[in-house]
N, C-alpha and C positions, 0 to 999 in steps of 0.2 A: 313105512319105508324110511330107513334112516337117512339123514341128510348127508350128502356126499362131502360137504365142506362146511366149516364153521362160518357163521355170519361175521361180517366186518363190524368194527365199533360204530361206524356211521349208521349202518342198517339197524343196529340195536337201539341207538338213540332215536331213530325215526319211529320204531315200533313203540318206544316208551312215550314219545310225544303223542302218538295216535291214541294210546290208552288214556293218557292224561286228558287229551282233548275230549274223548268220549265221556270220561268221568265229569269233567267240567261242564259239558253240555247237559248231562243228566242233572247235575246239581243246579245249573242255571234254570232248567225247566221247572225243577221243584221250587226254586226261588220265586219264579214268576207266578206259579200256581198257588203259592202260599202267601197270605197277607204279610206285609213287612212287619207288622206289630207282633206276629206270632213267631218270628225268627229269633233265635237266641244268638248271643254274641259268638258262641263257638262255631255255629254254621257259617256265619258271615266271615269269620277269620279264616276258616278252612278254605272257603272259596277264594278269598283274596290270596292266600298262600299258594294255592294251586296255580292261580293265574300268573303270579310272579315267577313260580318255578318254570312254567312253560316258556315265559319270555326269556329268562336267563338261559334256559337250555337251547332255545333257538339261536340266541346270540353266540353261544359256545360252538354250535355247529358251523355257523358262518365264518368263524375265526379259526377253524381247524388249520394247524400248520401244514398239513399234507396237501391242502387244496387252496393255495393262495391265488387270488385273482388280482393281479396288478395291471394297472393301465400303463402301457408303454408310451412314453412321450413320442409325439410325432416329430419327425425330422423334417426341417424345412429345406427343400431343395433350392439351391442357388445356382444361377447360371455362372459361367466363368467370368463374365463381365462384371456381374454384381459382386462376386466374391473378391475380385481384384480391386474393385473400387471401394469396398468397405473400409480397409485400413486407411486409405486416403481421406475418406469422410471422417473417420474417427480422429485422425490427426488434426483435421481442420477444426473440428469441434473442440478438441483439447487446446489448440492454439487460441481460440476465442475465449475459452474459460481462463487460460493463463493470463491473457491480456486483461481480462476483466478484473481478476483478483490481484494483479500486480500493483504494488504501491504507486500512487500517483507521483509523477515527476514534479518536484517543486519548481515554481516559477523563478525568474531572475530576481524579481522584487522580494520574494520570500528568502532567497539565498542572501541577498544583500542585507536585509534586516537581521538575519540570523548571524552572519559573519560579523556584523557591526555590533552584535550583542544589544540590539535595540538602542544604540547610541543616538542622541538627538542633535549633536553638533559635530561637524567634521571640518577640519582645515586641510588644505591640500596644495602642494607646490605645483606649478604649471610646467616648468621645463623638465623634460624627461618622464613626465607622468601623463599630462594632458596634451602637451605639445610634442611634435616630433623633434624639435630642436632641444638640445641638451645644455646649452650654455648661453649666458647673456650676450656674448660676443657674436654668436650666430644670428641673433635677432638684429644686429646692426647691419648685416650684409645681405640678408634676405627676409622675405615675408614669413610671418609665423603661420604654422599649419597645425590644426587640431587633428590628432590621430583619430581616424574613423572608427577603429576598433574599440575605443574607450567611450564613445558617445552613449551607447546603450546603458553601460554601467553608471556613467555620470548622471544620466537622466533619472535612473532609479534611486540614486543617492539623494538627489534633490527632492524626490517625492516624500522621503521619510526623514530627512535630516536638514538641518540648517547648515548649508555649505558655504564656505569661504575659500576662494582661490587667491593665492599670493605668489609673488615672484620678485626676484632682484633684477633690476634693469639698470643700464648705464646711461640712458637718455630718455627724453620724452617721446622721441620717435619710436623707440622700441615698445614703449607702453602703449602707444596708439596701434601699433601692429598687432599686439596681443589682443586688445579689445576688439579690433576688426575681425580677427580670426575667430574669436568666440562668437561674435554676432553672426558671422557668415555660417558657422556650423549650426546655428539655431539654439544655442544654449540659453540665450536671453529670452527666447520666445517659448519653445516647447519645453525647455528645462525649468523655467520659472525662476532662474537666477537673475539677480539685478546687478547692474554694473557697480553699485556701491559696495558689493561684497567681493569685488576683485581688487586686491590690495597690492601696492607696489612699494618697494624699498630699494635702497642703494647698497646695502650690505647684508651679509648672512646673519649678522647679529640682529639686524632690523626684522628679519623674518622670524627669528626666534622670539623676539619681543612681541610680535603680532600674535603668535601662538599662545604665549603665556597670558597675554591680556584677554584673549577670547576664551581661554580655558575649555577647549573642545574635549569631547569624549575620545575622538580619534584624530591623529595627525598623520598625513601621508607625505613622505619626503624621500629624496635620493641622497641626501648628505648624511653619512653615518655619524659624523660628529654632532650634528644637530639632534639626531635621534637619541644619541647617548646623553646629551645635555638635558633633553626634555623628558627622559625616562622617569625622572623623579616627580615630575609635575603633571604629566599627561597619562591618563588611564591606559590607553592603548595607542600603538603606533604601527604603521606599515612602512617598512623600508623597501623601496623599489630599487632593485639592483640585480644585474645578471649574475653576480657572484655573492655568495653568502659572506657577511662580514665575520672577521675573526672573533670579535667581542660581541656577544649577544646578551640581552637581558630578557627576563620572562615576558614582559609586556610589549616587546617589540617583535613584530612578525616580519618575515622577509619573503618577497616574491619578485619574479622577473618583470611583472607588470601588474597594474591594478586590475585589469580584466582577468588575468590568470588567478589572482587571489580570490576572485569571486566566481571562479569556475567557468568563465566564458571561453569558447573555443578560439 
């Protein structure tokens, strides 16, 4: 009886494998029944070739494009509460990562050393920079007061530099007021500054002479004329003033206060 329909390619391959399997089984039985020394190289090669053909044919059947067997990924069911909380958790983790990898904020001591370009000696005027008073005449009528906002910067400068403070006064009483204000603020104790490094004079020219004799790396002053005169002799200067002077030189910096220059709030 004739076949009603032709066989599919897969069924044909299966029949071929069965025939090859029977033939391999027959050859294997002959192999085991015959001593190994009596076998020639052709027989052994034929058996090995048939075995390899069966293996590759079987692998071809498993990878037929018409019958793919793919494993579907399992979907994880989430409750509404967990799905809504997931973005918040991810954001929290990202914030921690960002904070961990952000560059470390430099300390005030590091900023002071960097801005001073590793300078080792600093001279600084007292009035208008360290003290709240801005003129020698004010010291005659009231007590001297150290600005609280400048203390932290001043202490950091004393840690890395040889600091000299200087001021023009009109009498000995004003000098005593300044020394008492510095001592009350703790500059001579926590700051490590000694009274011998607080210098007084009676004229602006005297303060200029102090600076030139000490030869500092930095001088801090409020008088623009003194800053201009010292620009040729001092490596760097900081001119403390609310307004920027009309004449500027490359080695003279301007800031409204000493703490602002070093980035203090």
